[in-house]
N, C-alpha and C positions, 0 to 999 in steps of 0.2 A: 770812617765815613760810611754812611749807609749807601748801599747800591741804588742806582736809579735803574729800575727794571722796565724793559720794553717788551710788549707783546706784539709781534708782527704777524700779519696775515701771510700764510704760506703762498709761495709762488711769485708772480711778477711784482705784486705790491711789496713783498719783503725785499726783493732785489732792488727795486727802485728806492725804497726807504733807506737801505744800507748805503746806496750810492749817494743819496742826499746827505745822510749823516756824516759820511766820510768828508764831505765838503766843508763841514763845520767842525771837523777835528775829532769826531767820534767813530772809532773803528774797533771792533772786537775781533782780534786776530784768531781767536779760538774757533770762530764760525767758519773759517776758511781751511780748517784742518779736517783730515779724514777721521771722523769720530762718530760714534752712535749716541753721544750725549744729547740730551734734550734741552738743557739750559747751558748757555754759553756765557762765560764770565771774563771780563777784563779788569784785573785787579788795579792796574795803573790808572785806568780811566774811571774806575768805580761804577761800571755799568754791567748789567746782565741783559741778555736777550733770550727769548724763546719764540718758537714758531707755533702758530695755532691755526685751526680752521677759522675762517672769517667770522662765522656766526658765534664762535666762542670768545673772540677777542674782547668784545664789550663786557662780557661777564667777568673775565679775568681782571679787567681794569676796574669795573664797578666795585668788586669785592676786595680790591687791594692786592691781588696776586701780582699785578703789574701796575707801575705808576703811570706809564704812558702806553698807548696803543695806537696802531695805524690800521685803519679798516675803511672799507667803502661806505659812502653815505647811505647807500641802499640798506646795508646791514644795520646802521644806526637808526634809520627810520623804522625798520621792521622790528628791531629788538627793543627799542624805547628804554634804554638803560639810563641810570642816573649818573651822568658824566658831564665833564666840561669838554665841549668841542672847541679846540683852540686854533686850529689852522686847517685851511683847505690847501692840500699839498699839490693840487693841480694835475697829478698824473692819475692813470686809470680812468680817464674821462669816458663817459658814455651817457646814456639817458634812460630813464625809466619811462616806459610808454605803454599805451594800450594798442594792441595790434590785432589784426585779423584779416579776413577777406574784405575786399572793397565794400561788399554789401553790409558788412558789420557796422559801417559808419552810421547807418540808420538807427541801430540799437542805442547809440549814445544820445540820441534825441528822443528816446522812448521811455516810458515809465513801466513798460511791461516786463515780464519775467525773461531773464536770459542767464546764461552760465558763463563764468569767467574762470579760466585756469591760470594758476600762478604759483611761483615759489614764494611770493610775498603777499600773503593774505591780509596782513594789517595795512600795508600800503594800498592795496587794491580796495579794501573796505573803506578806508578813509577817503580815497579819491572819489568813489561812487557816492558816498554820503554827501560830499560837497556838491554833487550833482543831483542830490535828492533821489538817488536810485539805490535799490537794495537787491542786486542780483545774487544768484547763488554762486558762492566762491568755492572753487575746488582747489585744494592744495596738492601740488605735484612737486616732485623732486628731480625729475629727468628733463628730457627735451620738451619744453613748454610748447614749442611751435607745432608739435605733433597733435595737440589737443583739438584745435579747430579742423585740422585736416581729416581726422578720423571721426569727427562729429561729437567729441566729448564736450566741447565748449563752443560758445559762439565767438568769444574773443579771448585774448590773453593779456595779462599784465606782466611785462618782463623787461629785463635790461636789453637795450639795443645799442650795438656799437656801430657797425657799418651798415646794417640792414640787409646785407647780402643774403643771409640765410632766409629771411622773410621773403625777399624777392624771388629767390630760387624756388620757393614753395607756394608762390601765388599769393603771399600775404603782404600786408603793408602796415605802416604806422598810421593809426587812426587818430591818436591824440598823444601829445607829449605831457607826461606828468611832471617831471622835474629833471634837471641835470644831475649827474652823479660823478663823484671823483673821490680820491682817497683823502681821508681826514685824520688829523692827529687829535686824539682824545686823552684826557688826563683824569685820574682818580681825584675825587673832591678832597679827600683828606691829604693826599700827596701834594695837592696844589697849595695847601696851607703849610705843611711840614717842610716841603722842598721847594718853596716858592722861588727863592733866588736862583737855584739851579735850573728849574723848569723855565723861568722867564728868560734866563740867559740863553737856553737852548732855543726857545721859540723865537726870540729876537734874531738869533743867528740864522735859523732856518728861514725866517721871513725875509731877511736880507738877501739870501741866496735866491729865493723864489722871485723876488722883485727884480733882481739882476737878470734872471732868465727871461722874465716877461719883457724887460726892456730890450734884451737881445733879440727876442722873437719879433718885436715890433719894428726893430731897426732894419 
């Protein structure tokens, strides 16, 4: 039997994904051992797992190194890989937003030149194009909130969870672009070759997610 290979985003998303998969009967014991291995295999279950940087997960899946991946919607939007997005897993919730000083709100109604700092240039570019604006977009990798504070940019486009960091630095959300959460994605060839196994998995996971949603509403 061919292995079903999972590429998981390192950190909290991987932990949440493993917890979810255990609820549908998929557990790779090797992942819980003290080892320096990079790829973890469960022969009995016929599955493999490896951990990767978030921005790399879509590439591993698109090119078939992994059949299934779990990664944030923000990465999928930015990377624009050729994948099937099959499930919204519901965890890792946050939002992609435009933020800045309160005075920055005026810029969103202008057609003039202004600067936007972001880790997500493709998302930012698309957002402002829908508003018929073409600001200068500056790609950063560190603390994006710093950019307007030191005068590098007028506004930022970034992920916002609680908004506390923005508030503590005199910044605020000026506009919400879209909600973000963890998504399960599948390689297109794998969807054909391993259709039965993947559909069985996605149905089981979907059932668990619906149960959790009902419990939350109760």
